[in-house]
C-alpha positions in Angstrom: 13.5 17.3 -30.8 10.0 16.5 -29.6 10.8 13.4 -27.2 12.6 15.4 -24.8 9.9 17.5 -23.6 7.1 14.3 -23.6 10.0 12.6 -21.6 10.4 15.4 -19.0 6.8 15.7 -18.7 6.5 11.8 -17.9 9.1 12.0 -15.7 7.7 15.1 -13.9 4.3 13.5 -13.6 5.9 10.4 -11.8 7.7 12.1 -9.5 4.4 14.2 -8.3 2.8 10.7 -8.2 5.6 8.9 -5.9 5.6 12.4 -3.8 1.8 12.3 -3.0 2.2 8.2 -2.3 4.9 9.2 0.0 2.7 12.0 1.5 -0.2 9.4 1.9 2.1 6.9 3.5 3.7 9.3 6.1 0.0 10.5 7.1 -1.0 6.8 7.5 1.8 5.9 9.6 1.4 9.2 11.9 -2.3 8.2 12.3 -1.3 4.5 13.2 1.3 5.8 15.6 -1.1 8.1 17.2 -4.1 6.0 17.2 -5.3 5.7 21.0 -3.4 8.2 22.2 -3.9 11.9 23.4 -2.9 12.8 19.8 -5.6 10.8 18.5 -8.6 12.5 16.8 -11.1 13.8 19.4 -14.2 11.3 19.4 -17.1 14.2 18.9 -14.9 15.9 16.0 -14.5 12.5 14.2 -18.3 11.9 14.5 -18.8 15.3 13.1 -17.0 14.6 9.9 -18.3 11.6 9.3 -21.9 12.9 9.6 -21.1 15.6 7.1 -19.6 13.1 4.9 -22.7 11.1 5.5 -24.8 14.0 4.7 -22.8 14.8 1.4 -23.2 11.5 0.1 -26.9 11.0 1.0 -27.7 13.7 -1.1 -26.3 11.8 -4.3 -27.6 8.5 -3.3 -30.9 7.0 -4.8 -33.2 7.5 -2.1 -34.7 4.0 -0.7 -37.2 3.3 2.2 -34.1 1.5 3.7 -31.8 4.5 3.8 -31.4 6.0 7.0 
């Protein structure tokens, strides 16, 4: 019976998606709760991370005279 494996795969995929969503929500809730507290991300670390991301994406953007 081929339906059983397909149904099982679909259920497992859905459970994985639900788990990913739950983890993202828990991380977001933690970030909201810690915002502005001592547990909040260090501002220098945050800026370094943002600058790293800007550098990564800058190389993929089409360079224009307006780009920083």
